[in-house]
N, C-alpha and C positions, 0 to 999 in steps of 0.2 A: 916468078912462081908459076908453075905449070898448073893447069886447071884441075887435074886429077891428082894433085899432091897435097898433103896436109902438113902445114907448117904451124908452129906455135910461137907465141910471143917470147922473145929472148933467144930464139934459135938462129943459127946462121942463115943469112939470106933474107931475113925478115926484119931483124932488129926489134924495135918495140912495137911494130905495127902488127895488128891481127888480134884475134881473141885469145884469151888465156887458155892454158892447157885444160883446165877443168871444165871449161865451157864448150868444148868441142867434142862431139860424139865420135867414138871410135868405130861406129858401125856405118858402113857404106851401103845404105838401103837400096840404092840403085843397083849395085852389084848383087845384093842378096835377091832382089826381085828378078833380076835377069837370070840368075842361077836357078831360082824356083821355076821360072817359065820354061827353062830348058829341062829341068827335072820333071816337069809335067809330061814329058815323053813317056813316063811310066803308064799313063792312062792309055796312050796309043798302043803300047806294047801289051798291056792287059787285054785290050779289045782284040788285038791280033791273036793272043793266046787263047781267048775264048773261042774265036772263030776256028782256029786250028783244032782245038779240043772237040768242038761240036762236029767238025768234019770227020773226026776219027771215031765217032760214036755211031753205031748202027742200031736201028730198032729191031733187027732180026737176030735171033739167038745164034751165037756162034760166030757172028760177023763183027768186024770192028775190033778195037782195042779192048782188053779186059780192064777191070777196075784198078788193079794193082799198077799196071803199066801207065794208065792214064793219070793216076794219082802221083806217081813218081815224076812223070813228065810235067805235071802242074807245079810241083815243088821246084824242079830245076828251072822252069820258065819264070817262076816268081822270083827266085834268087837272081837269075840273069837280068830280069827287069829292074830290080833294085840296084844291081851293080852298074848297069849301063846308064840308067836315068839319073840316079843319085850321084854317080861319079861325074857325069857330064855337068850337072848343076853345080856341084861343089867346086869343080875345076874352074868353071866360068866365074863363080862368085869370088874365088881367090885371085883370078887373073884380072878381073875388071875392077877390083876395089882400088881405092886411092893408095898412093905411096906415102907411108908414114916416115917422114924424115927424122933422123936423130932419135930413133926409138929403139929400145933394147931388143935384141934378137929374140929372146924368149917371149917378150910381149907381142912382137910381130907374129910369132908362131901361134900364140894363143888366140890372137885376133883372127888369123886366117882360119884356124879350127872353128872358132865361133861363127864365122861367116858361112863356112860350109854346113855347119849344123843348122843354122838359121834357114839357109836355102832349102835344106832337106825338110825341115819342119813346115815351112810355108807350102812347099810342093805337096807334102803329104796331106795337109789340111785341104788344099785345093782338090787333090785327087779324091779324097774321101767325100767331100761335098759333091763333086761331080757324079761319083758312083751312087751316092745316096739319092740324088735327084733323078738319076736314070732309073734306078730300081723303083723309086716312088712313082715315076711316070708310067712304067710298065705295069706296076700293080694297079694304078688308077685306071688304065685302059682295060685291064681284066675285070675290075669291079664294075665299070660302066658299060660293059658289053651287053647287048640285048638279052633279055631274059627269056626269049622264046625257046631257046634250046633247053634251058633249065626247066621251063614249064612243061615242055614235051617229055623230057626225061622223067619228071615226076608223074606225069599222067601214065606213061608206059609202066613205070614201077608200080603204081597203084593198081593198074589193070592186071599186071602179073601177079601181084599179091592176092588180088581177088580171085583170079583163076586158080591159083595154087592153093587156095584155102580149103577146097574140097577135091577129092579124087574118087573116081568110081571104084567100088569094091568088087570082089569076085561075085557076090550074090546080087549085084545090081544096086546096092545101096551106096551111100557116100560116107567116106571116112575122112577124117581131118588129115590134111597133108602137113608135112613139116613146114614151119614158118620160113618165109623167104629170108628173114633176117637171121642168119646163122650166128651161133655164138662165136666170139673171137677165137681164132685158132691159136694153138700153142706156140706158133712161130712168131706171133705178133710181138711178144717181149723181146725175142731175139732180134727182130728187125729194128725195133726202136733202140736197142742197145748198140746195134751196128751203126745206126744213124748218129747216136751220141758219140761213139768212138771216132767216126769220121769227122764230125764237127770239132771235136777236141783236137785231133791231129791237125786239122786245117788251121785252127786258131794258133796252135803252137808254132807251126811252120810260118804263118804270117808274121808272128812276133819275131821269129829268128830272121826272116827276110828284112823286116823293118830295121832291126839292129844292124844287119849287114849294110843296108842303105845309109844309115846314119854314120857308121864308121867310114864307109867309102867316101861319102860326101866330105866329111871332115878331113880325111887324109889327103884327098886330091885337091882340096882347097889350099892346103899348105904347099903342095907342089905348084899349083897355079900362082900362089903368092910369091914364091921364090923366083919363078920365072918372070913375074911382073917386076920385081925389084932389080932384075939384071939390066933393065933398060932405063935410061934417064928420061 
């Protein structure tokens, strides 16, 4: 019996030695975790995409990529990330799993698909946890920043409001100047609606990319499993 082959009691090569079929798990967790570790490549690709996207943005008007081109590039990069990382993880999960002797072909296909899906799920959870921790750390740094700048800005704003409170009139008197706090412009609802639309589209495309990753991992796991079974 080879170390990475699964035999059951009563099957050829083992006789009555070994655990019963119902007591042996069909999941090769070592292969699943190996595939998930490889699928964590998506985190590296996401960071690379963020760096490339920021390099294409310019603070000066008219320079850099426009919002439409940048959004389309983000969607394409997200889909490519899921295809590459999830496909690699699923293939490794299928190729590295144990060989199930005397098992029906359909059952082997199902198990390979499940191994690819499990590797994708574990890698997705790891990536989500890593991104959440990174965002939380960045937000914490922003909250813990020294309040000197904020205090100075408040002082300058208070002085500006006090100075703008009165203005000299034509006859030497003082008249009230408009308040420094202007009423919200009519474009504010439009801006908020644009932000909502952008968030909605981002969420939908992320959902589609995750589905692509799950399908790719499951499919390539079956390919890796078939190649694994070709060797004794």
